[in-house]
N, C-alpha and C positions, 0 to 999 in steps of 0.2 A: 245422417237422416233417414227418419221412417216414416211409415204411417202416412198423419193426415199434418207433421213436418214439409212435408215435399209440397204440396198443396196450398200454404199458407205463407204468407210472407209480410212484414209489419211496414207500413210508411216510409220509414228512411233507407229499406232497403228499395222499396219500389221505385225512388227517386232516385237514387244510386245508378239503378239498373236504367231508368230512363238518360240520365246524363249521361252515361258509359254507351247507352245505344247510338245515343245523338253523336258523340265524340269520335267514335269506331268509322260509322258511317260519314262523317265530314272528312275523318282523313283519308278514308277508299275511295272516297270523291274526288277529292283534290288527288292524289296517286295517278287514279283514272286519267283523270285531266288529264296531268303531268304524263302522263307515260305515250299520251297518243289514242285518238278515239279509233284506229284501225288495229291496233291490238284487241277488238274487241269484238272483230267482222271476223277474220279467218283464225281459228285456233287451233292449233298447233295440239299434239296432246299433253307434252309437258304445260301447255297453256293451262290446260284445262286442268291439272292434276295444281297449277298453281294456283288457279280458281278455288277448287273444294278447298286448299289448306287455308287461302287467304277466307273462304266461306268459315270455316271450323273458327277461324283467327277471333274472325267478328264474331262471331256467335259465340264463343267462350267469352270474349272481353263484355261483351253486352248481357251475358246471364251470370255476371260478376264471380268469385270465387265455386259457391256454394246454387246451381241453376235451382229453382222448383218451377212446379207447372204455373204459377201465377206470376215468376219473374222471366219463366218463358213467352207467355202472353203478353206481359208488359213489354216485351223486349219487340214482339213481332208487331204489337201496335203500334209502337213509337214508328219504327222499319216504313210500315205501312201510312202512317201521320206526314212521314218527312217526304215520304215517295210523293205521295200528294200533294204537300206543300213547295217541293222542289219541280213539279207540273206546273201549278201555277204561279210560282216565282218564273218561272222558265216563258211564259208568255208575257213578262216585262221586257221591254226592250235588254234596261240595262242588264237585268239580270240573267236575261237570256245570253248575251256576250258572257256572261261570268261561268253560264254551269254548261252550257254547250259551244264549240265550232262552229264555225259556218262552213257551208262546203267550200271546198277550195278546189280550184279548175287546176288539173295534171299533167294535160295532154291538152294541147291546143290548135287545130288544124292539121294532124297529124303529126307535131312534133312533142316532145317533152318538156316540160315546165320544171326546169331543176331544182330551182330555190324551193317550189311549192313540194316537190318531192320530197328534198332534204327536210323542209321543215315539218311536213308530214310526218315523217318516217315509213316511206312506202319506197321500198325496191323499186329499181325497173323490171325485176322477174315476177313479184308481187303483180305491176299494173299488167305485163304479159300474160300473165295469166287470166287476170281479170279479161283483159282486149280480147283471148282467145273464146274462152265463156262466153261473150257478146257476140260469139260469129265474127269477128274482125277477123282480118285475112292478110291486109296493109294499114299501115298506119294514116294512110291517105283517104282510108272511110272516117277517119274518125274524127268528126267536128269538134267533142270535149270529155273530157273524160275528169270525173266531178269521184274525187272522195268528198262521200256526205255525210251526216251529222251520226251515223248509226256505223260510219266503220265502213261500209259498205262502197264500192267504187263503180257509179254508172257512167253507160257509153251512151252520146248522141252520135250517129254517124253524120257522115257528109252527106249534103243536099239540099234539102228546104232552111234555111234560117229558122235560128227558134225561134218561138213567141216571148217579146220579153220578159212578158211576166215571171218566165221556166226559169229565166237568168235571174230573175231580181235579188235570189238573196247569196248570189255566189262571193265569193272571196277570191279578188282576180291581184291582191297583195303580191308582188315579186314571182308573180306566175308570167310576168312578161318577158325573160329569159330565156324561151325555148332553142332547141339544139334539137337538130333532125335524126 
């Protein structure tokens, strides 16, 4: 392609770009959901390389065999539209459960919640690192350690009872099997 051919596209190609963009985006969302939210918060060098490669695959797939400026704009528009649509759907309780996991208690009152750690794919080493970053020097200082929707781990210190509203979205299933 040369010249103006790189700027224009026909309606059938535009439709193919939109369908390919939706398809590859949904596939990526499913894979991210299956792999667990923790992987998004703390990325190693190999994780970053993988994300760059994923971006290339998603971009190339969305733009079809021979990308043009217009197909690029269509793909970007569809991606931004999907992001907005998913944000709106995420506010609906049924869709919110599908699109993002609830926060999960990983540690309660200084004790590890083994089932929750395993289900969330968080290692004890990762949890220890986050506790140190939060300034925790003894496990007994931890009231709750929570894997948040973003993949980050928040830490509530022992002491005053947390307000019920702060804890209302926690996923406590399986976290009742702690060990010291």
